[in-house]
C-alpha positions in Angstrom: 19.1 -1.4 20.2 16.9 1.7 19.9 14.5 -0.2 17.6 13.9 -3.9 17.4 12.1 -5.8 14.7 10.9 -9.3 13.9 9.2 -10.3 10.6 7.1 -13.5 10.1 6.1 -15.0 6.8 3.5 -17.8 7.3 1.8 -20.3 5.0 0.0 -22.2 7.8 -3.7 -23.0 6.8 -5.4 -23.0 10.2 -6.0 -19.3 10.8 -6.2 -19.3 14.6 -3.1 -21.5 14.9 -1.3 -19.5 12.3 -1.9 -16.3 14.3 -0.9 -17.9 17.5 2.3 -19.4 16.0 3.3 -16.0 14.5 2.9 -14.3 17.9 5.0 -17.0 19.6 7.7 -16.5 17.0 7.6 -12.8 17.6 7.8 -13.3 21.4 10.8 -15.7 21.1 12.7 -13.2 18.9 12.2 -9.9 20.8 13.7 -9.0 24.2 10.4 -7.3 25.2 6.8 -7.2 24.0 6.5 -5.3 20.7 5.0 -1.9 20.6 3.3 -2.6 17.3 2.4 -5.5 15.1 1.6 -4.9 11.4 -0.4 -7.7 10.0 -1.2 -8.5 6.3 -3.3 -11.5 5.3 -4.7 -13.1 2.1 -8.4 -13.4 2.2 -8.3 -17.2 2.3 -7.7 -16.8 6.0 -10.5 -16.4 8.5 -9.4 -12.9 9.3 -11.0 -12.7 12.8 -9.5 -16.1 13.8 -6.0 -15.1 12.8 -6.2 -11.9 14.8 -7.7 -13.9 17.8 -4.7 -16.2 17.6 -2.3 -13.3 17.7 -4.2 -11.7 20.6 -4.2 -14.9 22.7 -0.4 -14.8 22.8 0.4 -11.0 22.6 -2.2 -10.0 25.1 -4.6 -6.9 24.9 -2.0 -4.2 25.1 0.0 -4.7 21.9 -1.5 -2.7 19.0 -2.3 -4.9 15.9 -3.0 -3.0 12.7 -3.1 -4.0 9.1 -5.2 -5.1 6.1 -5.9 -7.8 3.6 -3.8 -8.0 0.5 -3.8 -9.4 -3.0 -0.7 -11.1 -1.6 2.0 -10.7 1.0 5.8 -10.4 0.9 8.4 -11.4 3.4 12.0 -12.5 3.6 12.7 -14.6 0.5 9.2 -14.8 -1.1 6.0 -13.1 -2.3 2.8 -15.2 -2.1 -0.4 -14.4 -3.9 -2.2 -17.7 -3.5 -3.7 -19.8 -0.7 -3.1 -19.0 2.9 -0.4 -16.4 3.5 0.4 -13.9 6.2 3.2 -11.4 6.6 3.8 -9.6 9.9 6.2 -7.0 11.2 6.6 -6.5 15.0 8.4 -3.4 16.1 9.7 -2.4 19.5 12.6 -0.9 21.4 13.3 2.1 23.7 13.8 4.4 20.7 10.3 3.9 19.2 6.9 5.5 20.0 3.8 4.3 18.3 0.3 5.8 17.7 -2.6 4.0 16.0 -6.1 5.2 14.9 -9.0 4.1 12.8 -11.9 5.5 10.8 -15.1 3.9 9.5 -17.1 4.6 6.3 -14.4 6.8 4.9 -16.4 7.5 1.7 -18.6 9.9 3.7 -17.3 13.1 5.4 -14.0 12.1 3.9 -11.8 15.1 4.7 -13.1 15.3 8.3 -12.4 11.6 8.9 -8.9 12.0 7.5 -8.3 15.0 9.9 -9.7 13.0 12.8 -7.2 10.2 12.3 -4.5 12.8 12.1 -5.5 14.4 15.3 -5.8 11.0 17.1 -2.3 10.0 16.0 -0.8 13.4 17.0 -2.5 13.3 20.4 -0.8 9.9 21.3 2.8 11.1 20.6 5.0 13.5 22.5 7.2 14.2 19.5 6.5 14.7 15.8 6.4 11.3 13.9 9.1 10.3 11.6 6.6 8.6 9.3 2.9 7.7 9.1 1.4 4.6 7.4 -2.1 4.3 6.1 -4.2 1.4 4.9 -7.7 1.8 3.6 -10.6 0.3 1.6 -10.3 1.2 -2.1 -13.7 -0.2 -2.9 -15.5 2.1 -0.5 -15.5 4.9 -3.2 -13.3 7.1 -1.0 -11.4 9.9 -2.8 -7.9 9.3 -1.4 -6.7 12.7 -2.3 -9.4 14.3 -0.1 -8.8 11.8 2.8 -5.0 12.3 3.0 -5.5 16.0 2.5 -7.4 16.1 5.8 -4.9 13.8 7.5 -1.9 15.8 6.3 -3.4 19.0 7.6 -3.1 17.6 11.2 0.1 15.5 11.0 2.7 16.5 8.6 5.0 13.5 8.5 5.8 11.6 5.3 2.8 9.3 4.5 3.3 5.8 3.0 1.2 2.7 2.7 -1.4 1.2 0.5 -4.9 0.0 -0.2 -6.3 -3.2 1.1 -7.0 -5.8 -1.5 -7.9 -9.4 -2.3 -7.0 -11.9 -5.1 -6.5 -10.2 -8.5 -8.5 -12.8 -10.5 -11.7 -12.4 -8.5 -14.4 -9.8 -9.0 -13.7 -6.9 -6.7 -16.0 -7.4 -3.8 -14.7 -6.8 -0.2 -11.4 -5.9 1.4 -10.6 -5.8 5.1 -8.9 -3.5 7.5 -7.7 -4.6 11.0 -7.6 -2.7 14.3 -6.9 -4.8 17.3 -9.2 -7.8 16.9 -11.7 -5.8 14.8 -12.0 -6.7 11.1 -14.0 -4.2 9.0 -14.5 -2.7 5.5 -15.0 0.8 4.1 -12.5 2.0 6.7 -9.0 3.2 7.2 -6.2 2.6 9.8 -3.3 4.9 10.5 0.0 4.3 12.2 2.5 6.9 13.2 6.1 6.1 14.3 8.2 8.6 16.3 11.5 8.3 18.1 15.2 7.9 17.8 15.6 6.2 14.5 15.9 7.0 10.8 13.0 6.4 8.3 14.1 6.3 4.7 11.5 6.0 1.9 11.9 5.3 -1.8 9.7 4.2 -4.6 9.7 3.0 -8.2 7.2 3.3 -11.1 8.5 1.5 -14.2 6.3 3.6 -16.5 7.2 5.8 -19.5 5.0 8.4 -21.3 3.9 7.5 -24.9 3.1 11.1 -25.9 -0.6 10.5 -26.3 -2.9 12.9 -24.4 -6.6 12.9 -23.6 -8.9 15.5 -22.0 -11.3 14.5 -19.2 -14.5 16.1 -20.4 -16.9 14.6 -17.9 -16.2 13.2 -14.4 -18.2 12.3 -11.3 -16.0 12.0 -8.2 -13.6 9.1 -8.8 -15.3 8.2 -12.0 -14.0 9.4 -15.4 -17.1 9.3 -17.6 -15.9 11.0 -20.8 -12.5 11.4 -22.6 -12.3 13.8 -25.5 -16.1 14.0 -25.5 -16.6 10.3 -25.8 -17.6 7.6 -23.3 -14.4 6.9 -21.3 -14.9 3.2 -21.3 -15.2 3.0 -25.1 -12.0 5.0 -25.4 -10.2 2.9 -22.9 -11.2 -0.4 -24.6 -10.0 0.9 -27.9 -6.6 1.7 -26.4 -6.1 -1.4 -24.3 -8.3 -4.1 -25.9 -10.0 -4.6 -22.5 -13.3 -6.4 -22.9 -14.5 -7.7 -19.6 -16.0 -5.6 -16.7 -12.6 -5.7 -14.9 -10.0 -6.8 -17.4 -6.7 -6.3 -15.5 -4.7 -8.3 -18.0 -5.6 -6.1 -20.9 -5.3 -2.8 -18.9 -2.1 -3.6 -17.0 0.3 -2.3 -19.7 -1.3 1.1 -19.9 -1.5 3.8 -17.2 -3.0 7.3 -16.8 -0.6 10.1 -16.0 -2.3 12.9 -14.0 -0.3 16.2 -14.2 1.3 17.3 -10.9 4.3 19.4 -10.1 7.3 17.5 -8.6 6.3 14.0 -9.7 8.6 11.8 -11.8 7.8 12.8 -15.4 5.4 15.5 -14.1 2.6 13.0 -13.6 1.1 10.8 -10.9 0.5 7.3 -12.2 -3.1 6.1 -11.9 -4.9 2.9 -13.0 -8.5 2.4 -14.2 -9.3 -0.6 -12.0 -13.1 -0.8 -12.1 -15.3 -0.4 -15.2 -18.8 1.2 -14.9 -20.7 -0.6 -17.7 -23.9 1.4 -17.1 -22.4 4.9 -17.4 -19.5 3.8 -19.7 -17.0 5.1 -17.1 -13.9 4.1 -15.3 -13.3 4.4 -11.5 -9.9 5.5 -10.2 -8.6 5.7 -6.7 -8.8 9.5 -6.6 -10.8 12.1 -8.5 -9.4 13.6 -11.8 -11.2 17.0 -12.3 -13.0 17.8 -15.5 -10.7 19.7 -17.9 -7.6 17.8 -16.9 -5.3 16.7 -19.7 -4.0 13.2 -18.9 -1.1 11.5 -20.6 -1.0 7.8 -21.4 1.9 5.8 -20.0 3.2 2.5 -21.2 4.6 -0.2 -18.9 7.0 -3.0 -19.7 8.4 -5.7 -17.5 11.9 -4.6 -18.3 11.2 -1.0 -17.2 9.5 -2.2 -14.0 12.3 -4.4 -13.0 15.0 -1.8 -13.8 13.1 0.7 -11.8 13.1 -1.6 -8.8 16.8 -2.1 -9.1 17.4 1.6 -9.2 15.2 2.1 -6.2 17.3 -0.5 -4.3 20.5 1.3 -5.2 19.2 4.6 -4.0 18.1 3.1 -0.7 21.5 1.5 -0.2 23.1 4.9 -0.6 20.8 6.6 1.9 21.4 3.9 4.4 25.2 4.2 4.2 26.6 4.2 7.8 23.4 3.2 9.4 22.2 -0.1 10.8 19.1 -1.3 9.0 16.5 -3.0 11.2 13.4 -3.4 9.1 11.9 -2.9 5.7 8.2 -2.6 4.8 7.1 -2.9 1.2 3.8 -1.8 -0.5 3.9 -3.1 -4.0 1.0 -2.6 -6.4 -1.1 -5.6 -7.4 -1.0 -4.4 -11.0 2.8 -5.0 -11.0 3.1 -8.5 -9.6 1.3 -11.6 -10.6 -1.0 -10.0 -13.3 1.9 -8.2 -15.0 5.4 -9.6 -14.1 4.2 -13.1 -13.2 5.1 -14.8 -9.9 8.6 -15.9 -11.0 9.7 -12.4 -11.9 8.0 -10.9 -8.9 9.9 -13.2 -6.6 13.1 -12.5 -8.4 12.5 -8.7 -8.1 11.9 -8.9 -4.4 14.8 -11.3 -3.6 17.2 -9.1 -5.6 16.0 -6.0 -3.6 16.4 -7.9 -0.3 19.9 -9.0 -1.2 20.9 -5.5 -2.2 19.3 -3.5 0.5 19.5 -5.7 3.6 20.3 -9.4 3.6 19.9 -9.5 7.4 17.1 -7.0 7.8 13.5 -8.0 8.8 11.2 -7.7 5.8 7.4 -7.6 5.5 4.8 -6.1 3.3 1.6 -6.4 1.3 0.4 -6.4 -2.3 -1.9 -3.3 -2.6 -4.6 -1.8 -4.8 -3.2 1.7 -4.6 -0.1 3.1 -3.0 0.9 6.2 -1.0 4.2 8.0 -1.3 4.9 11.7 -0.8 5.6 14.0 -3.8 6.8 17.5 -3.4 6.4 17.2 0.4 2.7 16.2 0.1 1.1 12.8 0.4 0.2 11.4 -3.0 -1.8 8.5 -4.3 -0.3 6.3 -7.0 -0.9 3.1 -8.9 1.6 0.6 -10.4 4.3 1.7 -8.0 6.4 0.0 -5.3 7.2 2.1 -2.2 9.7 0.9 0.4 10.2 2.1 3.9 13.4 1.3 5.7 13.8 1.8 9.5 17.4 2.1 10.7 19.5 3.6 13.4 
């Protein structure tokens, strides 16, 4: 095989032993040590201990990269409670891997995105087929600026998502992993090159309602006024949200930011942190003053139907190819807070059965997703990108 893969979905509670057991399972399944291990953990785990358990078995030479998640996905299940880990190990003669990291990405943002791009490019002898990115959404980083710097250095399709933690807790700290390092306010990048095929699709499940608002005041990622009124007051009137971070009330409404080439002409964004002091709302990327945004409505039916269509499209693209691995980056605003766990698991099991019953499968539940639009990396909310690796 040109590319080999092994996914592991763990519910073991002892973090060190869980990491060690996952690494042993990977080693038993692959004919040679992996060239990359992607690792996603819920925050119940002692993050450093899990990585230490992995490293004890894998040794120092295998790159381990990943992030914490609202939950994790794997073959047959999505878990958003307790101790859960999802890992994907990749190897094979047809695969080359590059990894890089950045700290405090909210400062000198474009330069740090470019630095990750240069570091990834310098490690590869051929252009990458795909690049993955995980980052801290609570750092205040403007993702559009960061990925703009990265894309200026390495022009492969960019996918991935933001680190996260449980949806029903106040947003405090997310984690990124690089080797045995666990840190926040950072980003990690992974580029994959070689003799294989990378097919990417995504789904939204949103429909415009025809109601538009003008951003009349903004500060970085924060929308402070809509139509000349405090943005938070307007949002609460529309959604009924009352708490500082009321995901349940806000989850059926999304903000469409105009962009050419996107589905419906808009990128879908979520207001995920409320600024009570300034009556504003923080998004994952800046929306310039003067922008006319469109409200989108989400329903469970549209969300599930979109995932089904995405699976059908991916099956068509993979026709005649041998699927090895699938990575998923589903928005945390789609899963437990919106669909509920039963429907979330049904959605993912149906996708797995349709796309690749025998493929390795891993992923993370994110607080912001990346998927290219019009040939450029783009930041989204409420979406579900999938990456399939085949030969």
